[in-house]
Backbone as JSON, one array per atom type, in Angstrom:
{
  "sequence": "XXXXXXXXXXXXXXXXXXXXXXXXXXXXXXXXXXXXXXXXXXXXXXXXXXXXXXXXXXXXXXXXXXXXXXXXXXXXXXXXXXXXXXXXXXXXXXXXXXXXXXXXXXXXXXXXXXXXXXXXXXXXXXXXXXXXXXXXXXXXXXXXXXXXXXXXXXXX",
  "N": [[118.78, -135.74, 202.91], [116.22, -135.75, 200.54], [116.6, -136.15, 197.13], [115.63, -135.63, 193.86], [116.37, -137.14, 190.82], [116.47, -135.81, 187.76], [117.78, -136.27, 185.41], [117.41, -138.49, 183.52], [115.01, -137.72, 182.35], [115.58, -135.18, 181.38], [117.22, -135.8, 179.26], [115.51, -136.77, 177.3], [113.34, -135.07, 177.02], [112.74, -132.23, 175.42], [113.13, -128.77, 175.86], [111.97, -128.48, 178.36], [113.45, -127.55, 180.43], [113.12, -125.34, 182.16], [110.9, -126.14, 183.67], [111.89, -128.41, 185.07], [113.92, -127.14, 186.51], [112.36, -125.47, 188.16], [111.02, -127.37, 189.74], [113.19, -128.56, 191.08], [114.13, -126.31, 192.49], [111.97, -125.79, 194.19], [112.1, -128.03, 195.81], [114.42, -127.49, 197.17], [113.72, -125.27, 198.63], [112.72, -123.83, 201.77], [111.21, -126.27, 203.51], [109.93, -126.28, 205.95], [108.56, -123.93, 206.48], [105.42, -123.01, 206.73], [103.76, -120.89, 206.79], [102.0, -118.07, 205.69], [99.09, -120.23, 205.83], [97.61, -121.55, 202.81], [95.32, -121.83, 200.02], [94.93, -123.21, 196.76], [92.95, -122.85, 194.03], [91.15, -124.11, 191.27], [89.09, -122.44, 189.22], [87.87, -122.38, 186.76], [88.54, -123.46, 183.38], [90.51, -121.63, 182.59], [90.91, -120.0, 184.81], [92.03, -119.2, 188.06], [92.37, -119.29, 191.66], [94.02, -118.02, 194.44], [94.08, -118.33, 197.87], [94.99, -116.89, 200.84], [95.46, -117.24, 204.32], [95.5, -114.63, 206.32], [95.2, -113.49, 208.95], [94.74, -110.62, 210.95], [96.25, -108.9, 209.38], [96.32, -105.86, 207.56], [95.13, -104.23, 204.53], [97.16, -102.39, 203.8], [99.4, -103.56, 204.87], [100.19, -105.57, 203.26], [101.95, -106.62, 200.4], [101.79, -107.16, 197.01], [103.38, -108.54, 194.29], [103.66, -108.96, 190.89], [105.57, -110.64, 188.62], [107.3, -111.71, 185.63], [106.11, -114.82, 185.23], [106.08, -115.22, 188.01], [104.7, -114.77, 191.19], [104.73, -112.79, 193.99], [103.97, -112.57, 197.33], [103.98, -110.53, 200.06], [103.95, -109.89, 203.54], [104.04, -107.5, 206.05], [103.88, -106.5, 209.29], [103.49, -103.53, 211.04], [105.19, -102.47, 214.03], [103.27, -102.55, 216.9], [102.02, -100.88, 219.76], [100.93, -102.51, 222.54], [97.85, -102.39, 224.3], [97.27, -103.8, 226.55], [98.4, -106.57, 228.6], [99.51, -109.48, 227.11], [98.36, -112.73, 227.71], [98.4, -115.05, 226.34], [99.63, -115.66, 223.13], [98.4, -116.51, 220.21], [97.81, -115.9, 217.64], [99.53, -115.46, 214.78], [101.97, -112.98, 214.33], [104.05, -112.39, 212.75], [106.02, -111.33, 209.93], [105.79, -112.29, 206.45], [106.66, -114.09, 203.43], [105.54, -115.28, 200.46], [105.98, -117.22, 197.57], [104.82, -117.83, 194.33], [105.02, -119.79, 191.54], [104.12, -119.02, 188.31], [102.35, -120.13, 185.43], [103.02, -119.75, 181.9], [101.55, -116.88, 180.41], [99.75, -116.38, 182.45], [98.06, -114.09, 184.43], [97.6, -111.67, 187.09], [94.42, -110.92, 188.05], [92.81, -109.79, 190.03], [92.84, -108.71, 193.46], [91.9, -109.15, 196.81], [91.11, -108.38, 200.2], [89.46, -109.73, 202.84], [87.76, -110.53, 205.83], [90.02, -111.7, 207.02], [91.14, -113.2, 205.01], [93.16, -113.28, 202.21], [92.48, -112.94, 198.91], [93.42, -113.85, 195.74], [92.87, -113.51, 192.42], [93.53, -115.21, 189.43], [94.15, -115.27, 185.91], [94.41, -117.07, 182.91], [95.53, -116.04, 179.87], [95.93, -116.85, 176.78], [97.75, -115.75, 174.03], [96.42, -115.05, 170.78], [98.11, -115.84, 168.7], [99.46, -117.94, 169.84], [97.66, -119.94, 170.27], [96.34, -123.22, 169.57], [96.31, -124.34, 166.15], [94.72, -125.59, 163.24], [96.4, -127.34, 160.78], [96.51, -127.64, 157.39], [97.28, -130.42, 155.47], [99.29, -130.33, 152.79], [97.46, -128.61, 151.66], [97.02, -125.64, 150.72], [99.46, -125.11, 149.63], [100.58, -124.77, 147.05], [99.18, -122.54, 146.12], [100.08, -120.53, 147.84], [102.77, -120.44, 147.16], [102.55, -119.66, 144.46], [101.37, -117.1, 144.78], [103.45, -115.77, 146.04], [105.31, -115.81, 143.97], [104.01, -114.22, 142.09], [104.06, -111.74, 143.43], [106.83, -111.31, 143.46], [107.34, -111.12, 140.73], [105.86, -108.85, 140.06], [107.19, -106.91, 141.47], [109.59, -106.74, 140.13]],
  "CA": [[117.87, -134.95, 202.12], [115.77, -136.44, 199.34], [116.87, -135.42, 195.88], [115.09, -136.32, 192.69], [117.28, -137.04, 189.68], [115.7, -135.6, 186.53], [118.63, -136.41, 184.23], [116.83, -139.31, 182.45], [113.95, -136.96, 181.67], [116.2, -134.07, 180.66], [117.8, -136.3, 178.01], [114.49, -137.1, 176.3], [112.3, -134.05, 176.95], [113.37, -131.01, 174.95], [112.44, -127.53, 176.16], [111.35, -128.52, 179.67], [114.47, -127.21, 181.42], [112.54, -124.43, 183.15], [110.03, -126.94, 184.54], [112.73, -129.2, 185.97], [114.58, -126.2, 187.42], [111.38, -125.04, 189.14], [110.79, -128.47, 190.67], [114.37, -128.69, 191.93], [114.18, -125.16, 193.39], [110.94, -125.99, 195.21], [112.6, -129.05, 196.73], [115.46, -126.86, 197.99], [113.13, -124.22, 199.45], [112.52, -124.21, 203.16], [109.97, -127.02, 203.61], [109.32, -126.12, 207.26], [107.79, -122.7, 206.58], [104.07, -123.23, 206.21], [102.99, -119.71, 207.15], [100.62, -118.36, 206.08], [98.47, -121.31, 205.05], [96.95, -121.06, 201.6], [94.63, -122.75, 199.11], [94.95, -122.88, 195.34], [91.69, -123.38, 193.51], [90.89, -123.94, 189.84], [87.69, -122.01, 189.14], [87.44, -122.79, 185.42], [89.68, -123.93, 182.59], [91.55, -120.6, 182.51], [90.83, -119.11, 185.97], [92.53, -119.78, 189.29], [92.27, -118.43, 192.83], [94.89, -118.32, 195.58], [93.54, -117.75, 199.09], [95.93, -116.96, 201.95], [94.91, -116.87, 205.62], [96.37, -113.57, 206.83], [94.48, -112.85, 210.06], [95.43, -109.52, 211.61], [96.92, -108.02, 208.43], [95.48, -104.87, 206.87], [95.56, -104.11, 203.12], [98.42, -101.66, 203.71], [100.49, -104.39, 205.37], [100.44, -106.63, 202.28], [102.51, -106.18, 199.12], [101.68, -108.21, 195.99], [104.17, -108.19, 193.11], [103.59, -109.94, 189.8], [106.65, -110.54, 187.64], [107.15, -112.74, 184.61], [105.98, -116.18, 185.76], [106.29, -115.27, 189.45], [103.85, -113.94, 192.04], [105.31, -112.69, 195.32], [103.07, -111.95, 198.3], [104.71, -110.24, 201.29], [103.2, -109.23, 204.6], [104.86, -106.93, 207.12], [103.07, -105.77, 210.26], [104.26, -102.54, 211.81], [105.21, -102.7, 215.48], [102.18, -101.86, 217.59], [102.11, -100.9, 221.21], [99.77, -103.21, 223.09], [97.16, -101.7, 225.37], [97.3, -104.63, 227.75], [99.41, -107.61, 228.66], [99.03, -110.73, 226.52], [98.57, -113.94, 228.49], [98.69, -116.06, 225.32], [99.66, -115.13, 221.76], [98.19, -117.63, 219.29], [97.67, -115.38, 216.29], [100.88, -115.11, 214.3], [102.16, -111.56, 214.03], [105.3, -112.23, 212.02], [105.94, -111.07, 208.5], [105.9, -113.5, 205.61], [106.83, -113.95, 201.98], [105.14, -116.48, 199.71], [106.24, -117.13, 196.14], [104.06, -118.77, 193.51], [105.44, -119.85, 190.14], [102.96, -118.94, 187.42], [102.54, -120.64, 184.07], [103.05, -118.71, 180.87], [100.31, -116.17, 180.07], [98.86, -116.21, 183.61], [98.21, -112.75, 185.0], [96.77, -111.38, 188.24], [93.25, -110.14, 187.66], [92.21, -109.06, 191.14], [93.25, -109.12, 194.8], [90.98, -108.58, 197.79], [91.32, -108.83, 201.57], [88.24, -109.65, 203.63], [87.6, -111.55, 206.86], [91.28, -112.37, 207.29], [91.56, -114.0, 203.86], [93.62, -112.57, 201.01], [92.06, -113.7, 197.74], [94.07, -113.37, 194.52], [92.32, -114.18, 191.24], [94.46, -115.3, 188.31], [93.52, -115.65, 184.64], [95.35, -117.42, 181.84], [95.13, -115.48, 178.58], [96.87, -117.28, 175.75], [97.62, -114.91, 172.84], [95.85, -115.72, 169.6], [99.19, -116.45, 167.92], [99.95, -119.14, 170.51], [96.6, -120.94, 170.37], [96.48, -124.29, 168.58], [95.7, -124.11, 164.84], [94.68, -126.73, 162.34], [97.28, -127.18, 159.63], [96.1, -128.5, 156.28], [98.4, -131.15, 154.89], [99.32, -130.15, 151.34], [96.26, -127.87, 151.28], [97.16, -124.46, 149.86], [100.89, -124.85, 149.46], [100.83, -124.28, 145.7], [98.61, -121.2, 146.01], [100.97, -119.62, 148.55], [103.98, -120.31, 146.35], [102.18, -118.87, 143.29], [101.17, -115.7, 145.13], [104.78, -115.23, 146.28], [105.94, -115.59, 142.66], [103.36, -113.06, 141.48], [104.58, -110.54, 144.06], [108.2, -111.13, 143.02], [107.28, -110.69, 139.34], [105.34, -107.49, 140.03], [108.21, -106.03, 142.04], [110.72, -106.63, 139.22]],
  "C": [[117.49, -135.74, 200.86], [116.01, -135.57, 198.12], [116.36, -136.26, 194.73], [116.03, -136.08, 191.53], [116.45, -136.97, 188.4], [116.53, -135.84, 185.27], [118.07, -137.36, 183.17], [115.75, -138.56, 181.65], [114.54, -135.81, 180.85], [116.79, -134.53, 179.32], [116.75, -136.48, 176.92], [113.41, -136.03, 176.14], [112.95, -132.7, 176.63], [112.51, -129.8, 175.32], [111.76, -127.49, 177.52], [112.32, -128.14, 180.79], [113.91, -126.33, 182.53], [111.67, -125.19, 184.15], [110.86, -127.74, 185.54], [113.47, -128.3, 186.96], [113.62, -125.74, 188.52], [111.13, -126.13, 190.18], [111.97, -128.64, 191.61], [114.47, -127.53, 192.91], [113.14, -125.28, 194.49], [111.41, -127.01, 196.24], [113.65, -128.47, 197.67], [114.9, -125.8, 198.92], [112.88, -124.74, 200.86], [111.19, -124.94, 203.32], [109.25, -126.82, 204.94], [108.43, -124.89, 207.38], [106.43, -122.89, 205.92], [103.16, -122.05, 206.55], [103.06, -118.67, 206.05], [100.06, -119.53, 205.27], [97.71, -120.75, 203.85], [96.25, -122.2, 200.87], [94.86, -122.27, 197.69], [93.77, -123.61, 194.72], [91.61, -123.12, 192.0], [89.41, -123.64, 189.69], [87.07, -122.33, 187.79], [88.69, -123.2, 184.66], [90.83, -122.92, 182.59], [91.5, -119.61, 183.69], [91.22, -119.86, 187.23], [92.34, -118.79, 190.42], [93.23, -118.95, 193.89], [94.29, -117.6, 196.78], [94.54, -117.98, 200.21], [95.24, -116.52, 203.23], [95.87, -115.89, 206.29], [95.66, -112.79, 207.94], [95.34, -111.76, 210.69], [96.15, -108.58, 210.67], [95.9, -107.09, 207.79], [95.95, -104.78, 205.42], [96.89, -103.38, 202.96], [99.64, -102.45, 204.16], [100.94, -105.43, 204.35], [100.91, -106.02, 200.97], [102.45, -107.36, 198.15], [102.42, -107.73, 194.75], [104.06, -109.32, 192.1], [104.7, -109.64, 188.82], [106.39, -111.59, 186.58], [107.2, -114.11, 185.27], [106.23, -116.3, 187.26], [105.36, -114.29, 190.15], [104.44, -113.97, 193.43], [104.32, -111.95, 196.21], [103.85, -111.79, 199.59], [103.77, -109.56, 202.28], [104.14, -108.77, 205.68], [103.95, -106.11, 208.02], [103.95, -104.75, 210.96], [104.17, -102.86, 213.3], [104.09, -101.87, 216.12], [102.42, -101.92, 219.09], [100.82, -101.49, 221.76], [99.17, -102.41, 224.23], [97.24, -102.49, 226.68], [98.41, -105.65, 227.68], [98.81, -108.89, 228.1], [99.35, -111.9, 227.45], [98.89, -115.11, 227.57], [98.64, -115.39, 223.96], [99.57, -116.32, 220.82], [98.04, -117.19, 217.85], [99.05, -114.89, 215.85], [100.93, -113.64, 213.9], [103.4, -111.32, 213.17], [105.03, -111.92, 210.54], [106.12, -112.35, 207.71], [106.2, -113.1, 204.18], [106.49, -115.29, 201.35], [105.39, -116.22, 198.24], [105.45, -118.21, 195.42], [104.58, -118.68, 192.09], [104.18, -119.89, 189.28], [103.31, -119.5, 186.05], [102.59, -119.47, 183.09], [101.64, -118.17, 180.64], [99.31, -116.1, 181.22], [99.13, -114.84, 184.2], [97.26, -112.6, 186.19], [95.63, -110.49, 187.78], [92.75, -109.27, 188.79], [92.8, -109.57, 192.45], [92.34, -108.41, 195.79], [91.27, -109.19, 199.15], [90.04, -108.62, 202.35], [88.21, -110.81, 204.61], [88.87, -112.35, 207.12], [91.8, -113.25, 206.17], [91.95, -113.08, 202.72], [93.31, -113.45, 199.81], [92.68, -113.05, 196.51], [93.53, -114.19, 193.36], [93.31, -114.09, 190.09], [93.71, -115.77, 187.07], [94.62, -115.99, 183.65], [94.77, -116.91, 180.53], [96.18, -115.82, 177.54], [96.68, -116.38, 174.54], [97.12, -115.72, 171.65], [96.93, -116.44, 168.79], [99.69, -117.75, 168.54], [98.9, -120.23, 170.64], [96.78, -122.0, 169.29], [95.72, -123.97, 167.29], [95.73, -125.41, 164.05], [95.56, -126.41, 161.14], [96.82, -128.17, 158.56], [97.34, -129.14, 155.67], [98.31, -131.01, 153.38], [98.17, -129.33, 150.8], [96.51, -126.76, 150.27], [98.62, -124.14, 149.6], [101.18, -124.24, 148.1], [100.33, -122.85, 145.56], [99.51, -120.17, 146.7], [102.22, -119.38, 147.73], [103.68, -119.45, 145.12], [102.01, -117.41, 143.64], [102.51, -115.04, 145.44], [105.48, -114.94, 144.95], [105.33, -114.38, 141.98], [103.85, -111.76, 142.09], [105.99, -110.25, 143.61], [108.24, -110.6, 141.58], [106.83, -109.23, 139.24], [106.37, -106.51, 140.55], [109.35, -105.8, 141.05], [110.48, -105.71, 138.08]]
}
């Protein structure tokens, strides 16, 4: 089994433990299970789309769960009684579970099933407090300190 050693990176990259853990967990996951096939598409800077080929599944057969940084898509077909005898079964009828690790602030916006394709739209919404800000070097430091002193003086 191929194993990637991230220890040199873990020593020099602070705060990326979750990323390395995710990569190692993906490597341990069952690599042989490729059902159902899927596409991941970047539609814009902050919009993504996951499309799964789920032929034969109805909306009631599919369960989509969004947790913190994890999207789980499960499909379970109820047992059906066949009207005739199958000579060849080429359309997969088995249940499935697909897990997708989501980045921070990514949420599911919409899910739709049409023509055998399950389409899940995702949007990244970074809170205003987390967006990059310009910091003035030595800009208003004195004014902030003075206003704090004025508040302390007024309170006394």
